[in-house]
C-alpha positions as CSV (number, residue, x, y, z in Angstrom):
1,X,61.5,-39.0,-70.2
2,X,61.1,-42.7,-69.6
3,X,59.9,-43.2,-66.1
4,X,59.9,-46.3,-63.9
5,X,59.3,-47.4,-60.7
6,X,58.8,-50.4,-58.8
7,X,55.7,-49.4,-57.2
8,X,52.4,-51.2,-57.6
9,X,50.6,-48.1,-58.6
10,X,51.1,-47.1,-62.2
11,X,48.4,-44.5,-61.6
12,X,46.8,-41.7,-58.9
13,X,44.1,-40.0,-58.7
14,X,44.0,-36.2,-57.9
15,X,41.5,-35.3,-55.4
16,X,41.6,-32.1,-56.8
17,X,40.5,-28.6,-55.2
18,X,37.3,-29.5,-53.4
19,X,34.9,-32.3,-53.2
20,X,31.8,-30.2,-53.3
21,X,29.8,-30.6,-56.5
22,X,27.9,-27.3,-56.9
23,X,31.1,-25.7,-56.8
24,X,33.1,-27.5,-59.6
25,X,31.4,-25.3,-62.5
26,X,31.9,-22.0,-60.9
27,X,35.6,-23.0,-59.8
28,X,35.9,-24.3,-63.7
29,X,35.2,-21.0,-65.3
30,X,36.4,-18.8,-62.6
31,X,40.0,-21.0,-63.4
32,X,39.2,-20.7,-67.2
33,X,39.3,-16.8,-67.1
34,X,42.4,-17.0,-64.9
35,X,44.3,-19.3,-67.5
36,X,42.9,-17.1,-70.5
37,X,44.2,-13.6,-68.5
38,X,47.8,-14.9,-67.8
39,X,48.4,-16.6,-71.6
40,X,47.0,-13.5,-73.3
41,X,49.0,-11.3,-70.9
42,X,52.2,-13.0,-70.8
43,X,51.9,-13.6,-74.5
44,X,51.4,-9.8,-75.4
45,X,54.3,-9.1,-73.1
46,X,56.7,-10.7,-74.1
47,X,55.9,-9.8,-78.0
48,X,55.8,-6.2,-77.1
49,X,60.0,-6.8,-76.3
50,X,61.0,-8.8,-78.9
51,X,58.9,-6.4,-81.7
52,X,60.2,-2.9,-80.1
53,X,63.7,-2.8,-80.5
54,X,64.2,-0.3,-77.8
55,X,63.2,-2.5,-75.1
56,X,66.3,-4.6,-76.0
57,X,68.5,-4.2,-73.2
58,X,69.2,-6.3,-69.9
59,X,65.9,-5.7,-68.0
60,X,63.5,-6.6,-70.5
61,X,65.9,-9.2,-71.3
62,X,65.2,-10.9,-68.1
63,X,61.5,-9.7,-68.1
64,X,61.4,-11.7,-71.3
65,X,62.7,-14.7,-69.5
66,X,60.5,-14.6,-66.6
67,X,57.2,-14.1,-68.6
68,X,58.6,-17.2,-70.9
69,X,59.3,-19.3,-67.5
70,X,56.0,-18.3,-65.9
71,X,53.8,-18.9,-69.1
72,X,55.2,-22.6,-69.5
73,X,54.8,-23.1,-65.6
74,X,51.0,-21.6,-66.1
75,X,50.9,-25.0,-68.7
76,X,52.1,-27.0,-66.5
77,X,49.1,-27.1,-63.5
78,X,46.4,-25.4,-65.1
79,X,45.1,-27.3,-67.9
80,X,45.0,-30.5,-65.6
81,X,43.0,-28.2,-63.0
82,X,40.6,-27.3,-65.5
83,X,40.1,-30.9,-66.6
84,X,39.5,-32.2,-62.9
85,X,36.6,-29.9,-62.5
86,X,34.7,-31.8,-65.5
87,X,35.6,-35.0,-65.2
88,X,34.1,-37.9,-62.7
89,X,37.3,-39.0,-62.0
90,X,40.7,-36.9,-61.9
91,X,43.3,-39.9,-63.5
92,X,46.9,-38.9,-63.8
93,X,49.5,-42.0,-64.9
94,X,52.7,-42.0,-62.5
95,X,54.9,-41.1,-65.7
96,X,52.6,-38.1,-66.1
97,X,52.7,-37.1,-62.4
98,X,56.4,-37.3,-63.0
99,X,56.4,-35.3,-65.7
100,X,54.2,-32.5,-64.1
101,X,56.6,-32.9,-61.1
102,X,60.0,-32.7,-63.0
103,X,58.6,-29.4,-64.9
104,X,57.2,-27.3,-61.7
105,X,60.7,-28.1,-60.3
106,X,62.6,-26.7,-63.2
107,X,60.4,-23.6,-63.8
108,X,60.4,-23.0,-60.2
109,X,64.1,-23.7,-59.4
110,X,64.9,-21.1,-62.8
111,X,63.0,-18.5,-61.6
112,X,64.4,-18.1,-58.3
113,X,67.9,-17.6,-60.5
114,X,66.3,-15.2,-62.8
115,X,64.7,-12.9,-60.2
116,X,68.1,-13.3,-58.4
117,X,69.8,-12.4,-61.6
118,X,67.3,-9.3,-62.1
119,X,68.4,-8.2,-58.1
120,X,71.8,-7.9,-59.5
121,X,70.9,-6.0,-62.2
122,X,68.8,-3.4,-60.0
123,X,72.1,-2.9,-58.2
124,X,74.6,-2.2,-60.8
125,X,71.9,-0.3,-62.5
126,X,71.1,1.9,-59.6
127,X,74.5,1.9,-57.6
128,X,77.0,1.5,-60.5
129,X,75.0,3.3,-63.6
130,X,78.3,4.5,-65.5
131,X,79.3,1.1,-65.5
132,X,75.8,-0.6,-66.2
133,X,76.7,-1.2,-69.8
134,X,80.1,-2.6,-69.5
135,X,78.9,-4.7,-66.3
136,X,75.7,-6.1,-67.8
137,X,76.6,-7.1,-71.2
138,X,74.7,-9.0,-73.8
139,X,77.2,-12.2,-73.4
140,X,77.4,-11.8,-69.4
141,X,73.0,-11.7,-69.4
142,X,72.9,-14.6,-71.7
143,X,75.4,-16.2,-69.5
144,X,73.4,-15.6,-66.2
145,X,70.2,-17.2,-68.3
146,X,72.0,-20.2,-69.4
147,X,73.1,-20.7,-65.9
148,X,69.5,-20.3,-64.7
149,X,68.1,-22.9,-66.8
150,X,71.0,-25.4,-66.3
151,X,71.0,-25.3,-62.5
152,X,66.9,-25.4,-62.7
153,X,67.2,-28.5,-64.8
154,X,69.6,-30.0,-62.5
155,X,67.7,-29.1,-59.5
156,X,64.4,-30.9,-61.3
157,X,66.7,-33.6,-62.1
158,X,67.1,-34.7,-58.5
159,X,64.1,-33.9,-57.0
160,X,62.1,-36.4,-60.0
161,X,65.1,-39.0,-59.0
162,X,64.2,-38.8,-55.3
163,X,60.1,-39.4,-55.9
164,X,60.7,-42.2,-58.6
165,X,62.8,-44.0,-56.6
166,X,59.8,-44.1,-53.7
167,X,57.3,-47.0,-53.9
168,X,53.3,-46.7,-53.7
169,X,52.0,-49.7,-52.6
170,X,47.8,-49.3,-52.1
171,X,47.1,-46.2,-52.1
172,X,47.0,-44.0,-55.2
173,X,44.7,-41.4,-53.9
174,X,46.9,-37.6,-53.8
175,X,45.1,-34.9,-51.0
176,X,45.7,-32.2,-53.6
177,X,45.3,-30.6,-57.2
178,X,48.7,-31.3,-58.1
179,X,51.2,-33.8,-58.1
180,X,53.9,-31.7,-55.6
181,X,56.5,-33.2,-53.2
182,X,55.2,-32.8,-50.2
183,X,51.6,-35.1,-51.6
184,X,53.8,-37.5,-52.8
185,X,56.0,-38.0,-49.6
186,X,53.1,-38.5,-47.6
187,X,51.6,-41.0,-49.9
188,X,54.7,-43.2,-50.3
189,X,54.8,-46.7,-48.3
190,X,58.9,-46.9,-47.9
191,X,61.0,-44.9,-46.3
192,X,61.1,-40.9,-47.6
193,X,63.8,-40.0,-45.0
194,X,66.5,-40.3,-47.6
195,X,64.3,-38.2,-50.5
196,X,63.0,-35.8,-47.8
197,X,66.7,-34.9,-46.9
198,X,67.8,-34.6,-50.1
199,X,64.6,-32.4,-51.0
200,X,65.4,-30.2,-48.0
201,X,68.9,-29.5,-48.5
202,X,68.5,-28.5,-52.5
203,X,65.7,-26.4,-51.8
204,X,67.2,-24.7,-48.8
205,X,70.5,-24.1,-50.7
206,X,68.3,-22.7,-53.9
207,X,66.1,-20.2,-51.4
208,X,69.3,-19.4,-49.0
209,X,71.6,-18.3,-51.2
210,X,69.2,-16.8,-54.0
211,X,67.2,-15.0,-51.1
212,X,71.0,-14.1,-49.5
213,X,72.1,-12.2,-53.2
214,X,68.8,-10.7,-53.3
215,X,69.0,-9.0,-49.9
216,X,72.5,-7.7,-50.3
217,X,71.5,-6.7,-53.6
218,X,68.6,-4.4,-52.0
219,X,70.5,-3.4,-49.0
220,X,73.3,-2.1,-51.0
221,X,70.1,-0.3,-53.5
222,X,68.6,1.3,-50.2
223,X,72.3,2.9,-48.9
224,X,72.8,4.2,-52.3
225,X,69.0,6.0,-52.4
226,X,69.7,7.2,-49.2
227,X,72.4,9.6,-50.5
228,X,70.3,10.6,-53.0
229,X,69.1,14.0,-52.4
230,X,66.2,14.7,-54.9
231,X,63.1,13.3,-55.4
232,X,63.6,12.9,-59.2
233,X,66.1,9.9,-57.7
234,X,64.2,8.4,-55.6
235,X,61.5,7.9,-58.3
236,X,63.8,6.9,-60.6
237,X,65.3,4.4,-58.1
238,X,62.0,3.0,-57.1
239,X,60.8,2.8,-60.6
240,X,63.7,0.6,-61.2
241,X,63.4,-1.7,-58.9
242,X,59.7,-1.5,-57.2
243,X,58.1,-4.1,-59.7
244,X,60.9,-6.5,-59.2
245,X,60.5,-6.0,-55.5
246,X,57.0,-6.7,-55.5
247,X,57.1,-9.7,-57.8
248,X,60.1,-11.6,-55.0
249,X,57.5,-10.5,-52.6
250,X,54.9,-12.4,-53.9
251,X,56.8,-15.5,-54.8
252,X,58.8,-16.2,-52.1
253,X,56.3,-15.2,-49.8
254,X,53.3,-17.8,-51.2
255,X,56.0,-20.4,-52.2
256,X,56.9,-20.3,-48.4
257,X,53.3,-20.6,-46.8
258,X,52.4,-23.5,-49.8
259,X,55.6,-25.7,-49.3
260,X,55.7,-25.5,-45.4
261,X,55.3,-28.9,-44.4
262,X,51.5,-29.2,-42.9
263,X,50.9,-30.3,-39.6
264,X,47.0,-31.1,-39.2
265,X,44.5,-32.0,-41.6
266,X,43.3,-28.9,-41.6
267,X,46.5,-27.5,-42.9
268,X,46.3,-29.5,-46.0
269,X,43.1,-27.3,-47.1
270,X,45.0,-24.1,-46.6
271,X,47.9,-25.5,-48.0
272,X,45.8,-26.1,-51.0
273,X,44.6,-22.3,-50.5
274,X,47.7,-20.7,-50.6
275,X,49.2,-23.1,-53.6
276,X,46.0,-21.5,-55.6
277,X,47.5,-17.9,-55.1
278,X,51.1,-19.5,-55.7
279,X,50.1,-21.7,-59.2
280,X,47.4,-19.7,-60.8
281,X,47.3,-15.9,-59.1
282,X,50.7,-14.9,-58.6
283,X,51.5,-15.9,-62.5
284,X,48.3,-13.7,-63.5
285,X,49.4,-10.6,-61.7
286,X,53.2,-10.6,-63.1
287,X,52.6,-8.5,-66.4
288,X,50.3,-6.2,-64.8
289,X,52.8,-5.7,-61.8
290,X,55.5,-4.5,-64.5
291,X,52.9,-3.0,-66.9
292,X,50.8,-0.7,-64.8
293,X,53.9,1.9,-63.6
294,X,56.5,1.3,-66.9
295,X,56.3,4.4,-69.2
296,X,58.1,2.2,-71.8
297,X,55.8,-0.8,-71.6
298,X,52.9,1.6,-72.3
299,X,54.8,3.3,-75.3
300,X,55.4,0.4,-76.7
301,X,51.7,-0.9,-76.7
302,X,50.6,2.4,-78.0
303,X,53.3,2.2,-80.6
304,X,52.3,-1.5,-81.5
305,X,48.6,-1.0,-81.3
306,X,49.3,2.4,-84.0
307,X,51.4,-0.1,-86.3
308,X,48.4,-2.9,-86.3
309,X,45.8,-0.4,-86.7
310,X,47.5,1.4,-89.3
């Protein structure tokens, strides 16, 4: 992807997570372990779904795609962050910065739509179980995922295009550990009104539509659960959508805390703190959330380990 800009700036300096030298090495090993656990967790989860035929159903098809997105998402920021802890100057070229921003927007937008599709899947599974196999067909699932990736790509192109057209003059220091939209807008010496407006419209549209669909789905699910008299039915309903609900809460909760525009210098540091949770901790937790109380995953893991040992 060729990226051209009229700015005098051809590279940026990322300030990183902290400027305290004594914390660099401990943070390097901490995030290295975090990265290792995240990658191993997602690769294991993806392989389990791929290798076990009884997991080849709509729910795990969506989980497969969610895991793939989160795995790719972890590659966008963490390697560069790890490098920043052990290098004297954390330099990133303009093209690399825009590429990082593009893939960040692409994976985040796509994940919004995948989580929305999973909410609809939960609704049909609980409220319309007899129509589930007809409604959530393989063709319909593929269409939903294709739409998620296409709309994610379109959104990322618009966001990146808005940043590319900005002009960056003398200052090239980004007070963050990554090339995100808000730090770049703050660094620009040209008018950012149009870029901020387009960004707000796109983000607002994605968040409102996906949140609305997820909320409606869970209101209908809750309404259906309240009419279930048996405790077994309640447990089955919770096991179907509980993990998804926790994932949605973490994703949107920390996303909101991370990308709310800071009003002071202290808020910038707080924004970095929430951003670390959003880009590093939340992706690491997702495989655990979907595995700990999931009998199918536990059974598949036992079968796979038995197959390997034998």
